[in-house]
PDB file of N, H, CA, C and O in Angstrom:
ATOM      1  N   UNK A   1     116.452  97.187  80.586  1.00  0.00           N
ATOM      2  CA  UNK A   1     115.147  97.362  81.177  1.00  0.00           C
ATOM      3  C   UNK A   1     115.240  98.116  82.501  1.00  0.00           C
ATOM      4  O   UNK A   1     114.398  98.963  82.802  1.00  0.00           O
ATOM      5  N   UNK A   2     116.265  97.806  83.285  1.00  0.00           N
ATOM      6  H   UNK A   2     116.949  97.118  83.040  1.00  0.00           H
ATOM      7  CA  UNK A   2     116.444  98.471  84.568  1.00  0.00           C
ATOM      8  C   UNK A   2     116.709  99.967  84.374  1.00  0.00           C
ATOM      9  O   UNK A   2     116.229 100.791  85.153  1.00  0.00           O
ATOM     10  N   UNK A   3     117.472 100.314  83.337  1.00  0.00           N
ATOM     11  H   UNK A   3     117.862  99.645  82.704  1.00  0.00           H
ATOM     12  CA  UNK A   3     117.758 101.724  83.059  1.00  0.00           C
ATOM     13  C   UNK A   3     116.492 102.472  82.672  1.00  0.00           C
ATOM     14  O   UNK A   3     116.307 103.628  83.054  1.00  0.00           O
ATOM     15  N   UNK A   4     115.623 101.816  81.917  1.00  0.00           N
ATOM     16  H   UNK A   4     115.773 100.877  81.607  1.00  0.00           H
ATOM     17  CA  UNK A   4     114.369 102.445  81.516  1.00  0.00           C
ATOM     18  C   UNK A   4     113.499 102.701  82.742  1.00  0.00           C
ATOM     19  O   UNK A   4     112.896 103.767  82.865  1.00  0.00           O
ATOM     20  N   UNK A   5     113.432 101.726  83.651  1.00  0.00           N
ATOM     21  H   UNK A   5     113.922 100.860  83.551  1.00  0.00           H
ATOM     22  CA  UNK A   5     112.652 101.890  84.870  1.00  0.00           C
ATOM     23  C   UNK A   5     113.179 103.056  85.705  1.00  0.00           C
ATOM     24  O   UNK A   5     112.396 103.872  86.191  1.00  0.00           O
ATOM     25  N   UNK A   6     114.489 103.138  85.873  1.00  0.00           N
ATOM     26  H   UNK A   6     115.125 102.474  85.479  1.00  0.00           H
ATOM     27  CA  UNK A   6     115.085 104.225  86.655  1.00  0.00           C
ATOM     28  C   UNK A   6     114.801 105.559  85.985  1.00  0.00           C
ATOM     29  O   UNK A   6     114.523 106.541  86.674  1.00  0.00           O
ATOM     30  N   UNK A   7     114.863 105.619  84.660  1.00  0.00           N
ATOM     31  H   UNK A   7     115.089 104.821  84.101  1.00  0.00           H
ATOM     32  CA  UNK A   7     114.571 106.848  83.931  1.00  0.00           C
ATOM     33  C   UNK A   7     113.121 107.272  84.147  1.00  0.00           C
ATOM     34  O   UNK A   7     112.850 108.447  84.396  1.00  0.00           O
ATOM     35  N   UNK A   8     112.195 106.331  84.054  1.00  0.00           N
ATOM     36  H   UNK A   8     112.416 105.377  83.852  1.00  0.00           H
ATOM     37  CA  UNK A   8     110.779 106.645  84.253  1.00  0.00           C
ATOM     38  C   UNK A   8     110.527 107.123  85.674  1.00  0.00           C
ATOM     39  O   UNK A   8     109.799 108.092  85.890  1.00  0.00           O
ATOM     40  N   UNK A   9     111.126 106.446  86.636  1.00  0.00           N
ATOM     41  H   UNK A   9     111.717 105.659  86.460  1.00  0.00           H
ATOM     42  CA  UNK A   9     110.971 106.838  88.041  1.00  0.00           C
ATOM     43  C   UNK A   9     111.514 108.249  88.254  1.00  0.00           C
ATOM     44  O   UNK A   9     110.889 109.059  88.939  1.00  0.00           O
ATOM     45  N   UNK A  10     112.656 108.541  87.682  1.00  0.00           N
ATOM     46  H   UNK A  10     113.164 107.883  87.126  1.00  0.00           H
ATOM     47  CA  UNK A  10     113.252 109.864  87.827  1.00  0.00           C
ATOM     48  C   UNK A  10     112.364 110.939  87.215  1.00  0.00           C
ATOM     49  O   UNK A  10     112.176 112.002  87.806  1.00  0.00           O
ATOM     50  N   UNK A  11     111.818 110.666  86.031  1.00  0.00           N
ATOM     51  H   UNK A  11     111.971 109.802  85.551  1.00  0.00           H
ATOM     52  CA  UNK A  11     110.939 111.634  85.382  1.00  0.00           C
ATOM     53  C   UNK A  11     109.657 111.856  86.179  1.00  0.00           C
ATOM     54  O   UNK A  11     109.178 112.984  86.291  1.00  0.00           O
ATOM     55  N   UNK A  12     109.108 110.782  86.730  1.00  0.00           N
ATOM     56  H   UNK A  12     109.498 109.865  86.639  1.00  0.00           H
ATOM     57  CA  UNK A  12     107.908 110.934  87.550  1.00  0.00           C
ATOM     58  C   UNK A  12     108.173 111.816  88.756  1.00  0.00           C
ATOM     59  O   UNK A  12     107.331 112.632  89.132  1.00  0.00           O
ATOM     60  N   UNK A  13     109.316 111.659  89.351  1.00  0.00           N
ATOM     61  H   UNK A  13     110.000 110.997  89.046  1.00  0.00           H
ATOM     62  CA  UNK A  13     109.661 112.442  90.538  1.00  0.00           C
ATOM     63  C   UNK A  13     109.915 113.903  90.203  1.00  0.00           C
ATOM     64  O   UNK A  13     109.595 114.787  90.999  1.00  0.00           O
ATOM     65  N   UNK A  14     110.479 114.161  89.050  1.00  0.00           N
ATOM     66  H   UNK A  14     110.739 113.443  88.405  1.00  0.00           H
ATOM     67  CA  UNK A  14     110.764 115.532  88.645  1.00  0.00           C
ATOM     68  C   UNK A  14     109.499 116.333  88.391  1.00  0.00           C
ATOM     69  O   UNK A  14     109.476 117.542  88.622  1.00  0.00           O
ATOM     70  N   UNK A  15     108.455 115.682  87.922  1.00  0.00           N
ATOM     71  H   UNK A  15     108.473 114.700  87.735  1.00  0.00           H
ATOM     72  CA  UNK A  15     107.253 116.402  87.545  1.00  0.00           C
ATOM     73  C   UNK A  15     106.187 116.411  88.638  1.00  0.00           C
ATOM     74  O   UNK A  15     105.041 116.773  88.373  1.00  0.00           O
ATOM     75  N   UNK A  16     106.533 116.031  89.825  1.00  0.00           N
ATOM     76  H   UNK A  16     107.464 115.737  90.041  1.00  0.00           H
ATOM     77  CA  UNK A  16     105.676 116.239  90.983  1.00  0.00           C
ATOM     78  C   UNK A  16     104.408 115.416  91.057  1.00  0.00           C
ATOM     79  O   UNK A  16     103.354 115.956  91.394  1.00  0.00           O
ATOM     80  N   UNK A  17     104.470 114.166  90.763  1.00  0.00           N
ATOM     81  H   UNK A  17     105.326 113.728  90.490  1.00  0.00           H
ATOM     82  CA  UNK A  17     103.271 113.326  90.864  1.00  0.00           C
ATOM     83  C   UNK A  17     103.269 112.559  92.181  1.00  0.00           C
ATOM     84  O   UNK A  17     102.663 111.491  92.269  1.00  0.00           O
ATOM     85  N   UNK A  18     103.922 113.074  93.182  1.00  0.00           N
ATOM     86  H   UNK A  18     104.413 113.942  93.111  1.00  0.00           H
ATOM     87  CA  UNK A  18     104.016 112.346  94.437  1.00  0.00           C
ATOM     88  C   UNK A  18     104.078 113.305  95.618  1.00  0.00           C
ATOM     89  O   UNK A  18     104.125 114.523  95.451  1.00  0.00           O
ATOM     90  N   UNK A  19     104.078 112.734  96.795  1.00  0.00           N
ATOM     91  H   UNK A  19     104.041 111.744  96.930  1.00  0.00           H
ATOM     92  CA  UNK A  19     104.226 113.530  98.009  1.00  0.00           C
ATOM     93  C   UNK A  19     105.611 113.282  98.588  1.00  0.00           C
ATOM     94  O   UNK A  19     106.204 112.225  98.372  1.00  0.00           O
ATOM     95  N   UNK A  20     106.116 114.258  99.321  1.00  0.00           N
ATOM     96  H   UNK A  20     105.634 115.116  99.496  1.00  0.00           H
ATOM     97  CA  UNK A  20     107.470 114.152  99.842  1.00  0.00           C
ATOM     98  C   UNK A  20     107.445 114.338 101.349  1.00  0.00           C
ATOM     99  O   UNK A  20     106.744 115.208 101.865  1.00  0.00           O
ATOM    100  N   UNK A  21     108.210 113.520 102.048  1.00  0.00           N
ATOM    101  H   UNK A  21     108.780 112.813 101.629  1.00  0.00           H
ATOM    102  CA  UNK A  21     108.331 113.630 103.493  1.00  0.00           C
ATOM    103  C   UNK A  21     109.802 113.646 103.861  1.00  0.00           C
ATOM    104  O   UNK A  21     110.631 113.058 103.167  1.00  0.00           O
ATOM    105  N   UNK A  22     110.122 114.316 104.947  1.00  0.00           N
ATOM    106  H   UNK A  22     109.448 114.794 105.511  1.00  0.00           H
ATOM    107  CA  UNK A  22     111.505 114.352 105.409  1.00  0.00           C
ATOM    108  C   UNK A  22     111.610 113.595 106.718  1.00  0.00           C
ATOM    109  O   UNK A  22     110.889 113.872 107.677  1.00  0.00           O
ATOM    110  N   UNK A  23     112.526 112.630 106.739  1.00  0.00           N
ATOM    111  H   UNK A  23     113.111 112.406 105.960  1.00  0.00           H
ATOM    112  CA  UNK A  23     112.787 111.894 107.972  1.00  0.00           C
ATOM    113  C   UNK A  23     113.702 112.729 108.860  1.00  0.00           C
ATOM    114  O   UNK A  23     114.316 113.688 108.393  1.00  0.00           O
ATOM    115  N   UNK A  24     113.794 112.375 110.116  1.00  0.00           N
ATOM    116  H   UNK A  24     113.296 111.596 110.496  1.00  0.00           H
ATOM    117  CA  UNK A  24     114.565 113.173 111.067  1.00  0.00           C
ATOM    118  C   UNK A  24     116.070 113.119 110.810  1.00  0.00           C
ATOM    119  O   UNK A  24     116.789 114.015 111.253  1.00  0.00           O
ATOM    120  N   UNK A  25     116.568 112.103 110.111  1.00  0.00           N
ATOM    121  H   UNK A  25     115.984 111.376 109.751  1.00  0.00           H
ATOM    122  CA  UNK A  25     118.011 111.982 109.882  1.00  0.00           C
ATOM    123  C   UNK A  25     118.444 112.568 108.539  1.00  0.00           C
ATOM    124  O   UNK A  25     119.543 112.259 108.078  1.00  0.00           O
ATOM    125  N   UNK A  26     117.621 113.405 107.891  1.00  0.00           N
ATOM    126  H   UNK A  26     116.728 113.655 108.266  1.00  0.00           H
ATOM    127  CA  UNK A  26     118.003 114.067 106.655  1.00  0.00           C
ATOM    128  C   UNK A  26     117.724 113.269 105.398  1.00  0.00           C
ATOM    129  O   UNK A  26     118.130 113.681 104.312  1.00  0.00           O
ATOM    130  N   UNK A  27     117.051 112.151 105.513  1.00  0.00           N
ATOM    131  H   UNK A  27     116.721 111.817 106.396  1.00  0.00           H
ATOM    132  CA  UNK A  27     116.695 111.349 104.344  1.00  0.00           C
ATOM    133  C   UNK A  27     115.292 111.743 103.909  1.00  0.00           C
ATOM    134  O   UNK A  27     114.362 111.756 104.714  1.00  0.00           O
ATOM    135  N   UNK A  28     115.150 112.064 102.635  1.00  0.00           N
ATOM    136  H   UNK A  28     115.906 112.054 101.981  1.00  0.00           H
ATOM    137  CA  UNK A  28     113.843 112.402 102.080  1.00  0.00           C
ATOM    138  C   UNK A  28     113.221 111.156 101.470  1.00  0.00           C
ATOM    139  O   UNK A  28     113.906 110.359 100.829  1.00  0.00           O
ATOM    140  N   UNK A  29     111.919 110.992 101.674  1.00  0.00           N
ATOM    141  H   UNK A  29     111.362 111.639 102.195  1.00  0.00           H
ATOM    142  CA  UNK A  29     111.178 109.859 101.135  1.00  0.00           C
ATOM    143  C   UNK A  29     110.085 110.420 100.239  1.00  0.00           C
ATOM    144  O   UNK A  29     109.292 111.262 100.660  1.00  0.00           O
ATOM    145  N   UNK A  30     110.052 109.951  99.016  1.00  0.00           N
ATOM    146  H   UNK A  30     110.697 109.267  98.674  1.00  0.00           H
ATOM    147  CA  UNK A  30     109.046 110.394  98.075  1.00  0.00           C
ATOM    148  C   UNK A  30     108.235 109.189  97.631  1.00  0.00           C
ATOM    149  O   UNK A  30     108.790 108.192  97.168  1.00  0.00           O
ATOM    150  N   UNK A  31     106.919 109.285  97.773  1.00  0.00           N
ATOM    151  H   UNK A  31     106.468 110.094  98.149  1.00  0.00           H
ATOM    152  CA  UNK A  31     106.028 108.184  97.423  1.00  0.00           C
ATOM    153  C   UNK A  31     105.410 108.479  96.062  1.00  0.00           C
ATOM    154  O   UNK A  31     104.942 109.591  95.816  1.00  0.00           O
ATOM    155  N   UNK A  32     105.408 107.480  95.174  1.00  0.00           N
ATOM    156  H   UNK A  32     105.788 106.577  95.374  1.00  0.00           H
ATOM    157  CA  UNK A  32     104.819 107.671  93.860  1.00  0.00           C
ATOM    158  C   UNK A  32     104.194 106.372  93.377  1.00  0.00           C
ATOM    159  O   UNK A  32     104.480 105.296  93.900  1.00  0.00           O
ATOM    160  N   UNK A  33     103.345 106.489  92.380  1.00  0.00           N
ATOM    161  H   UNK A  33     103.112 107.364  91.955  1.00  0.00           H
ATOM    162  CA  UNK A  33     102.643 105.351  91.806  1.00  0.00           C
ATOM    163  C   UNK A  33     103.135 105.129  90.389  1.00  0.00           C
ATOM    164  O   UNK A  33     103.253 106.070  89.605  1.00  0.00           O
ATOM    165  N   UNK A  34     103.421 103.873  90.067  1.00  0.00           N
ATOM    166  H   UNK A  34     103.325 103.108  90.704  1.00  0.00           H
ATOM    167  CA  UNK A  34     103.835 103.495  88.723  1.00  0.00           C
ATOM    168  C   UNK A  34     103.156 102.182  88.375  1.00  0.00           C
ATOM    169  O   UNK A  34     103.336 101.182  89.070  1.00  0.00           O
ATOM    170  N   UNK A  35     102.372 102.183  87.299  1.00  0.00           N
ATOM    171  H   UNK A  35     102.225 102.995  86.735  1.00  0.00           H
ATOM    172  CA  UNK A  35     101.625 101.011  86.855  1.00  0.00           C
ATOM    173  C   UNK A  35     100.818 100.387  87.989  1.00  0.00           C
ATOM    174  O   UNK A  35     100.871  99.177  88.209  1.00  0.00           O
ATOM    175  N   UNK A  36     100.071 101.227  88.704  1.00  0.00           N
ATOM    176  H   UNK A  36     100.029 102.209  88.525  1.00  0.00           H
ATOM    177  CA  UNK A  36      99.164 100.862  89.789  1.00  0.00           C
ATOM    178  C   UNK A  36      99.851 100.241  91.002  1.00  0.00           C
ATOM    179  O   UNK A  36      99.198  99.554  91.788  1.00  0.00           O
ATOM    180  N   UNK A  37     101.129 100.463  91.168  1.00  0.00           N
ATOM    181  H   UNK A  37     101.659 101.021  90.530  1.00  0.00           H
ATOM    182  CA  UNK A  37     101.865  99.999  92.346  1.00  0.00           C
ATOM    183  C   UNK A  37     102.479 101.206  93.034  1.00  0.00           C
ATOM    184  O   UNK A  37     102.823 102.191  92.380  1.00  0.00           O
ATOM    185  N   UNK A  38     102.613 101.132  94.334  1.00  0.00           N
ATOM    186  H   UNK A  38     102.333 100.332  94.865  1.00  0.00           H
ATOM    187  CA  UNK A  38     103.190 102.205  95.133  1.00  0.00           C
ATOM    188  C   UNK A  38     104.683 101.948  95.350  1.00  0.00           C
ATOM    189  O   UNK A  38     105.087 100.825  95.654  1.00  0.00           O
ATOM    190  N   UNK A  39     105.490 102.988  95.194  1.00  0.00           N
ATOM    191  H   UNK A  39     105.161 103.899  94.947  1.00  0.00           H
ATOM    192  CA  UNK A  39     106.935 102.899  95.390  1.00  0.00           C
ATOM    193  C   UNK A  39     107.396 104.030  96.297  1.00  0.00           C
ATOM    194  O   UNK A  39     106.751 105.075  96.389  1.00  0.00           O
ATOM    195  N   UNK A  40     108.516 103.806  96.961  1.00  0.00           N
ATOM    196  H   UNK A  40     109.040 102.957  96.886  1.00  0.00           H
ATOM    197  CA  UNK A  40     109.151 104.808  97.794  1.00  0.00           C
ATOM    198  C   UNK A  40     110.539 105.096  97.239  1.00  0.00           C
ATOM    199  O   UNK A  40     111.316 104.174  96.988  1.00  0.00           O
ATOM    200  N   UNK A  41     110.851 106.377  97.049  1.00  0.00           N
ATOM    201  H   UNK A  41     110.220 107.125  97.253  1.00  0.00           H
ATOM    202  CA  UNK A  41     112.184 106.751  96.589  1.00  0.00           C
ATOM    203  C   UNK A  41     112.871 107.497  97.734  1.00  0.00           C
ATOM    204  O   UNK A  41     112.319 108.435  98.309  1.00  0.00           O
ATOM    205  N   UNK A  42     114.076 107.056  98.044  1.00  0.00           N
ATOM    206  H   UNK A  42     114.524 106.294  97.577  1.00  0.00           H
ATOM    207  CA  UNK A  42     114.855 107.630  99.136  1.00  0.00           C
ATOM    208  C   UNK A  42     116.016 108.425  98.565  1.00  0.00           C
ATOM    209  O   UNK A  42     116.691 107.977  97.638  1.00  0.00           O
ATOM    210  N   UNK A  43     116.249 109.624  99.130  1.00  0.00           N
ATOM    211  H   UNK A  43     115.701 109.988  99.883  1.00  0.00           H
ATOM    212  CA  UNK A  43     117.414 110.395  98.747  1.00  0.00           C
ATOM    213  C   UNK A  43     117.759 111.395  99.836  1.00  0.00           C
ATOM    214  O   UNK A  43     116.914 111.801 100.633  1.00  0.00           O
ATOM    215  N   UNK A  44     119.017 111.776  99.844  1.00  0.00           N
ATOM    216  H   UNK A  44     119.704 111.446  99.196  1.00  0.00           H
ATOM    217  CA  UNK A  44     119.470 112.825 100.740  1.00  0.00           C
ATOM    218  C   UNK A  44     119.625 114.082  99.897  1.00  0.00           C
ATOM    219  O   UNK A  44     119.408 114.039  98.686  1.00  0.00           O
ATOM    220  N   UNK A  45     119.988 115.177 100.500  1.00  0.00           N
ATOM    221  H   UNK A  45     120.164 115.211 101.484  1.00  0.00           H
ATOM    222  CA  UNK A  45     120.107 116.432  99.765  1.00  0.00           C
ATOM    223  C   UNK A  45     121.120 116.264  98.636  1.00  0.00           C
ATOM    224  O   UNK A  45     122.313 116.077  98.872  1.00  0.00           O
ATOM    225  N   UNK A  46     120.614 116.335  97.402  1.00  0.00           N
ATOM    226  H   UNK A  46     119.644 116.487  97.210  1.00  0.00           H
ATOM    227  CA  UNK A  46     121.472 116.254  96.234  1.00  0.00           C
ATOM    228  C   UNK A  46     121.940 114.860  95.850  1.00  0.00           C
ATOM    229  O   UNK A  46     122.734 114.726  94.919  1.00  0.00           O
ATOM    230  N   UNK A  47     121.481 113.817  96.532  1.00  0.00           N
ATOM    231  H   UNK A  47     120.836 113.926  97.289  1.00  0.00           H
ATOM    232  CA  UNK A  47     121.981 112.473  96.234  1.00  0.00           C
ATOM    233  C   UNK A  47     120.869 111.435  96.298  1.00  0.00           C
ATOM    234  O   UNK A  47     120.201 111.302  97.324  1.00  0.00           O
ATOM    235  N   UNK A  48     120.666 110.703  95.214  1.00  0.00           N
ATOM    236  H   UNK A  48     121.208 110.811  94.380  1.00  0.00           H
ATOM    237  CA  UNK A  48     119.693 109.628  95.130  1.00  0.00           C
ATOM    238  C   UNK A  48     120.241 108.405  95.857  1.00  0.00           C
ATOM    239  O   UNK A  48     121.402 108.043  95.668  1.00  0.00           O
ATOM    240  N   UNK A  49     119.412 107.762  96.691  1.00  0.00           N
ATOM    241  H   UNK A  49     118.469 108.056  96.844  1.00  0.00           H
ATOM    242  CA  UNK A  49     119.906 106.601  97.431  1.00  0.00           C
ATOM    243  C   UNK A  49     119.192 105.298  97.102  1.00  0.00           C
ATOM    244  O   UNK A  49     119.748 104.231  97.360  1.00  0.00           O
ATOM    245  N   UNK A  50     117.960 105.336  96.533  1.00  0.00           N
ATOM    246  H   UNK A  50     117.508 106.203  96.323  1.00  0.00           H
ATOM    247  CA  UNK A  50     117.329 104.084  96.148  1.00  0.00           C
ATOM    248  C   UNK A  50     115.813 104.153  96.026  1.00  0.00           C
ATOM    249  O   UNK A  50     115.177 105.118  96.448  1.00  0.00           O
ATOM    250  N   UNK A  51     115.245 103.085  95.427  1.00  0.00           N
ATOM    251  H   UNK A  51     115.762 102.301  95.083  1.00  0.00           H
ATOM    252  CA  UNK A  51     113.805 102.940  95.256  1.00  0.00           C
ATOM    253  C   UNK A  51     113.394 101.590  95.829  1.00  0.00           C
ATOM    254  O   UNK A  51     114.099 100.594  95.665  1.00  0.00           O
ATOM    255  N   UNK A  52     112.242 101.568  96.505  1.00  0.00           N
ATOM    256  H   UNK A  52     111.670 102.377  96.638  1.00  0.00           H
ATOM    257  CA  UNK A  52     111.756 100.329  97.095  1.00  0.00           C
ATOM    258  C   UNK A  52     110.249 100.222  96.866  1.00  0.00           C
ATOM    259  O   UNK A  52     109.534 101.223  96.911  1.00  0.00           O
ATOM    260  N   UNK A  53     109.780  99.012  96.622  1.00  0.00           N
ATOM    261  H   UNK A  53     110.362  98.199  96.585  1.00  0.00           H
ATOM    262  CA  UNK A  53     108.353  98.763  96.501  1.00  0.00           C
ATOM    263  C   UNK A  53     107.736  98.978  97.878  1.00  0.00           C
ATOM    264  O   UNK A  53     108.196  98.400  98.863  1.00  0.00           O
ATOM    265  N   UNK A  54     106.704  99.799  97.951  1.00  0.00           N
ATOM    266  H   UNK A  54     106.330 100.268  97.151  1.00  0.00           H
ATOM    267  CA  UNK A  54     106.070 100.133  99.223  1.00  0.00           C
ATOM    268  C   UNK A  54     105.458  98.885  99.863  1.00  0.00           C
ATOM    269  O   UNK A  54     104.652  98.210  99.224  1.00  0.00           O
ATOM    270  N   UNK A  55     105.820  98.564 101.103  1.00  0.00           N
ATOM    271  H   UNK A  55     106.475  99.112 101.622  1.00  0.00           H
ATOM    272  CA  UNK A  55     105.246  97.385 101.758  1.00  0.00           C
ATOM    273  C   UNK A  55     103.747  97.529 102.009  1.00  0.00           C
ATOM    274  O   UNK A  55     103.083  96.532 102.292  1.00  0.00           O
ATOM    275  N   UNK A  56     103.195  98.738 101.914  1.00  0.00           N
ATOM    276  H   UNK A  56     103.735  99.548 101.684  1.00  0.00           H
ATOM    277  CA  UNK A  56     101.764  98.960 102.072  1.00  0.00           C
ATOM    278  C   UNK A  56     101.020  98.973 100.740  1.00  0.00           C
ATOM    279  O   UNK A  56      99.842  99.329 100.696  1.00  0.00           O
ATOM    280  N   UNK A  57     101.682  98.594  99.665  1.00  0.00           N
ATOM    281  H   UNK A  57     102.639  98.305  99.700  1.00  0.00           H
ATOM    282  CA  UNK A  57     101.061  98.527  98.345  1.00  0.00           C
ATOM    283  C   UNK A  57      99.976  97.455  98.350  1.00  0.00           C
ATOM    284  O   UNK A  57     100.066  96.478  99.092  1.00  0.00           O
ATOM    285  N   UNK A  58      98.953  97.639  97.523  1.00  0.00           N
ATOM    286  H   UNK A  58      98.880  98.433  96.920  1.00  0.00           H
ATOM    287  CA  UNK A  58      97.835  96.688  97.486  1.00  0.00           C
ATOM    288  C   UNK A  58      98.286  95.267  97.178  1.00  0.00           C
ATOM    289  O   UNK A  58      97.661  94.318  97.650  1.00  0.00           O
ATOM    290  N   UNK A  59      99.347  95.091  96.406  1.00  0.00           N
ATOM    291  H   UNK A  59      99.855  95.862  96.023  1.00  0.00           H
ATOM    292  CA  UNK A  59      99.789  93.743  96.032  1.00  0.00           C
ATOM    293  C   UNK A  59     100.549  93.036  97.155  1.00  0.00           C
ATOM    294  O   UNK A  59     100.766  91.827  97.087  1.00  0.00           O
ATOM    295  N   UNK A  60     100.953  93.779  98.185  1.00  0.00           N
ATOM    296  H   UNK A  60     100.777  94.762  98.241  1.00  0.00           H
ATOM    297  CA  UNK A  60     101.697  93.192  99.299  1.00  0.00           C
ATOM    298  C   UNK A  60     100.785  92.796 100.467  1.00  0.00           C
ATOM    299  O   UNK A  60     101.226  92.125 101.399  1.00  0.00           O
ATOM    300  N   UNK A  61      99.528  93.206 100.416  1.00  0.00           N
ATOM    301  H   UNK A  61      99.169  93.751  99.658  1.00  0.00           H
ATOM    302  CA  UNK A  61      98.597  92.945 101.514  1.00  0.00           C
ATOM    303  C   UNK A  61      98.125  91.503 101.452  1.00  0.00           C
ATOM    304  O   UNK A  61      97.707  91.013 100.403  1.00  0.00           O
ATOM    305  N   UNK A  62      98.197  90.836 102.587  1.00  0.00           N
ATOM    306  H   UNK A  62      98.536  91.233 103.440  1.00  0.00           H
ATOM    307  CA  UNK A  62      97.738  89.452 102.695  1.00  0.00           C
ATOM    308  C   UNK A  62      96.260  89.468 103.079  1.00  0.00           C
ATOM    309  O   UNK A  62      95.906  89.901 104.175  1.00  0.00           O
ATOM    310  N   UNK A  63      95.402  88.999 102.183  1.00  0.00           N
ATOM    311  H   UNK A  63      95.690  88.647 101.292  1.00  0.00           H
ATOM    312  CA  UNK A  63      93.968  89.057 102.405  1.00  0.00           C
ATOM    313  C   UNK A  63      93.404  87.837 103.136  1.00  0.00           C
ATOM    314  O   UNK A  63      92.185  87.681 103.207  1.00  0.00           O
ATOM    315  N   UNK A  64      94.242  86.990 103.667  1.00  0.00           N
ATOM    316  H   UNK A  64      95.232  87.117 103.608  1.00  0.00           H
ATOM    317  CA  UNK A  64      93.760  85.790 104.382  1.00  0.00           C
ATOM    318  C   UNK A  64      93.259  86.116 105.759  1.00  0.00           C
ATOM    319  O   UNK A  64      92.822  85.223 106.484  1.00  0.00           O
TER     320      UNK A  64
END
């Protein structure tokens, strides 16, 4: 299941369904949506470093 998720995330990133930002230390951050949740993908030039659930995603907001 984890391999399928990584494959889907990779395909989403390849086809440009997200925005990309560059941090000052050479790490690129790409934001994308998968199944109505926001995710952040981190990578350096030519190297994937990880995916994280966006802390600003609607499901992480405390409505109290």
